[in-house]
Every structure is written in structure tokens, then in C-alpha cells.
N, C-alpha and C positions, 0 to 999 in steps of 0.2 A: 223488923230487922234482927231483933234478939233471937227470934225463932229461927230465922235463916242462918244466923251465925252458929247457933247450937247444932242445927242439922249438918252444916258443913264440917264442924268439929267432929261430930259423931261419925260422919261418912269417912273422913280422913283417918280417924282412929281405927275404924272397922277394916278399911283397906290395908292399912299397915299390919294389923293383926292377921288378916287373911293371907297376906303374901309372905310375911316373915315368920309368923307362928313361933316367935322366940319366947313368948311368955308361956309359962307352964299351963296356964288356964286355956291356952289356945293350941296346945300341941296336937289336938285331934281335929283341928279346923282344916278343911280342904281349901287350898288356894286355887287360883284360876289357871295355873300351869303345872298340874300334877298328873294329868291323865296320860297313860302310856299310849304309844302308837299301837293300833289294833286293827284287825280286819273289819271291825264295825265302822271304821272311819275311812272308808274308801268310796270311790265312785260306784254308783248302783245302776242297775239296768231297769227296764220297765216291768220286769216280772216280780210277782209278789207271792208270799206264802203267809197264811194266817193260821194261828193255832190258839187253843183255848185250854183253860183249866178252871175248876171251881172248887173252893174250899169252904168249910163251915167257919163263919166268923168266930164262933165260940172256941173253936180249936186254936185259932191264931191268938185270941185273947188270952186263953189259958197259958199258952207258951210265953206270951208277952208278960203276963203277971208273974210267971215263974222267974223270969230273968230281968224284971223291971224294965221292960221294953214296950214300945207301942206296937199296935197292929202293923203300922207302916214299916217299923223296924224289922219285924218278923218277915213281912212280905219281901222287903229288900234283901234280907239275909238268904231267903230261899231262892230268890232270883239270882243272887250272887253264887249260891251253891250250884244252881242249874247251869249258869253260864260257865262256871269253872270246869264242869265236866264236859259240856257241849264244845267249848273252845279247845279243850285239851284233846278231845277226839279228832278235831279238825287240825290239830297241830298248830293252833293259833292262840294259845293261852299266854298272855304277857306275864313276865315275872312280877310286875307290880300290879296292884289292884286296879280294876276298872273303876272309873269315876262316873257317877250318875248325877244328872241335873234334875232337880225336883221343883216343880211349881208349888208355890205356897201362897195361900190366901191371907193377905194382911189387913183386910177390911174388918174393923171391929163389928161385933154382932149387932150393935145398935146403930151402925152407920148405914142409912138407907140412901145415901147419895149415889150419883152415877159415876161413871169413869172407871178406869182400870185400877185394880188394887191387888195385882198378882206379882209377887216377887219370886226369886229363884234362889235356891241354895244348892251347894255341891256337897256330895257325900261319897264315902267309899262303899263298894259292894262286897269287900272282903274276898275277892276272887283269888287272892294270894294266900288265903288261909284254908287249910284242909279241915280243921276241926269245926263242926257246925256251931258249937256254943261259942267258941272264940270268934268265929265269923260274926255271929250276932252281936257279941260284945263290941267288936270293931265298928260295926254299922251303927249301933246305938250311941257309942261315944262320938262318932262323927256327926250324926244328926243332932245330938244334944248341943254340941259345940256350935253348929251352924245356927240353931234356933236361939241359943243364948246370945249369939252375935246380933241377930235381928232384934231381940228384946232390948238391946242397949241403944236402939235408934228409934226416932219417930218415923211415921209412915213415909214422909218425903225422902228422908235419908235412906230408908230401906229400899225404895224404888230406884234411887240413884246408885246405891251400892250394888244392887242386882245388875243394873245396866253396865256398871264398871267391871263387875266380876265376869260378865259375859263378853266383854269387848274383845278379848283375844280370840274368841271363836271365829271372828271374821278371818283372821290369819289362818286358822285351822281349815276353814272351808276353802279358802283360796289355794292352800297347799294341796288339798284333796283334788280340786279341779285341775290343778297344774300337774299333779302326779309327783311333785317334789316334796319329800318329807322335810319339815324343819328340824334343826338339831335340838330343839327344846320340846318339852312335853306338850300334849294337847290340853284343851280346856275341860272337856268331858267326852265320854265315850258313847253314852246313850241317855235317853230321857225316860223316866218312869213317872207317871202321873196317876193320881187317885181321884176318881170322880164319884161323889156321893150319889147313890141311886135310891130307888123307892125302898122304904122299910117294910112295906106290906106286900103280900103276894098280889100280883096283877092277873087279871083274867080277860080273855077276849071271847065273847060268845060262849062262855062256860068253860073254855079251855085255859088251863093254868099256864102262865109263862114260867118255864123252868129256870131260865137263866137270862142274863143280860150281858153279853160280851162286847166290850167297847172296841172299836176299830179306829186306829189313829193313822198317822202318816209317817213315811220314811222319806229321806232325802239324801243327796250326796253328803258324805261324811257322817250320816246317821242311818246305817243300814238296818237298824233294829229299833223298834219302839215298843215299850210295854205299858199298857194302860190298865188300871184296876177300877172296878166299879162294884160297889156294894149293892146287894139286892136281897131283901127278905131273909136276912140272917146268913147270907153267903157273901164271899168275896170272889168276884169273877175276874179272871186274868185274860187279856187279849194281847197276843204277841203278833206283831206284823213285821215282816222283814223282807229284804231282797232275796228272792229265790236263788239267784246265781251266786250271791255272796255267802248266804247261809242256807245251804241245802238241808233238807230234813228238819225243818224248824219245829215240827211237832215233838221231836226228841227233847228240845229245850223245855217245852211245856211239861212234858212228862218228868224231866229231871228236876224241875222245881218241886213236884210232888214228892219225889224221892228225897229231896233235900229237907222237905218238911217232915217226912217220916224219920229221917236221921236226927233232926233236931228234937223231935218228940221222944225219941228213944234214948237220947243222950242222958248221962248221969244228971240227976237233978230235975228231970222232966218226966219222971215216972207217972203213969196214969194219964198222959196227955195224948194218947193214940187216937185213932179215928173214932 
């Protein structure tokens, strides 16, 4: 009973922090109704486009080390930079930053039990920030705040918190299907996930596998999904989107590479080129 009471207290405190963000410590925490209305959150057709990119992990690690950011932070920042340019060219760039939902594994390394132990956090992509270094800083502050929030709870509270954080998405989906936009912001604009892959090079009948590009799903109100997978010292990006909503999706993939180049070339990142 004491454990259940503690989990309930932790959950309540976390939800208050996420929604109000009045405490200085939580100013960078993304709540469940902060995402702007966006072309990504519309009804989709049956048509799809798939695009890919591959980057050396060492390059992302070096940039992350330069700015005290994780590889995931760097990946999110260049996705944000790519989306900023891509949506701007379509005339669909919101004034406020896009919000991304990120699946997070909360199972301890020594826990071999079954069942689901995946939580979710919300973070900014910094699509409202032109400067690549400032965009990375915004992303890093956002993910750190979200992870700090999770660390304040036990596993049961974390899973309940994730469910509560995602609850408004049902209204977002209903509004998309009905075609009526609500007067309040959405929960999130897209999902980005990172799936660990083989650390060693794989071969089939003597032929080397050059890359492993993950393919995910899109749905109504989620016209774009980005999945990352590590493989043999590289990070592989798979972009899947609705072809009619997001034409020329390969441009987005290319623009993430250009965003990475801009970040590497920025002041303070000398020597981090290709």
C-alpha cells in the first residue's frame, strides 16, 4: 500500500509539473497540449513515400560531446532542421516548434521479467529556431527535463504518467478524422524512435550488408514517422510519409544531412566535418 501511495503521489506531482511548468526546474518540460496544428496532423491517403539517410555514429557523437548532448539529441536537432526547411518550402511551417513523441525503455538492465516497459516522453524539435546550435540546445534542454521527470518516479508511476500524457491524443485523432480543428494545441506532431541494431557488420553469402533502414507506419494525424537504427558504426534514418500530404519526401532526408553539416560547421564545432 505504501508503494502504491508513493506511485500515486509521484504521478500527480509529475502531471502537475508537465502541465503547469511553473517551477523553474521544469520550464523546458513539454506538456501534453503544446504541439501546433500542422500539415503532419491531417487525414492521409493510401499512398506512401520512403526516404533514407545514413550518418557515421562517430560524427554524431563528436558533435554531441562538443555541446554536451546525446546522439539522440543531435539526431532530433537535425530532423528539426530538416523539417524546418522542408515545411517552409511547402508553406506549412508553424510559428511554434513541432513536438515529437519519443518511446523510452524504462526496464532496468537487470530486469528479465516479461511485460511492457516502454514509456513515452514529449520533446521539442526546435523547428522555430533558425540557428543550428541554439536548436540543439533547445532539444537537449527539452529531453533532459523529460528524462529528469521520469527519474523522479518508479516504473509503475512512469507508465501511468505516459498514459496520462498521451490521453489528449484521442481528441487530436478525433478532430483529424472529423476535419474540425480544436481551439487548443495538439499533443504531438510526429513520432521519432530509435531502435538498437547490430554493432558488427553482417554478411549474407559473402556480401556485406551496407545499411539497415527501418520502416515504420503512418496513420491519420501522423503523416510522417521517422525511425532510427544503429548498425555497425552508423545511424540509419528511415522516413516514411503520406505521399499526397508530403510530396518529395526525399528532400526532407537530404535536408537532415544539410542540417548536420550546418551544425558541424557552426562556431565551436570546428573539426567535426565528414
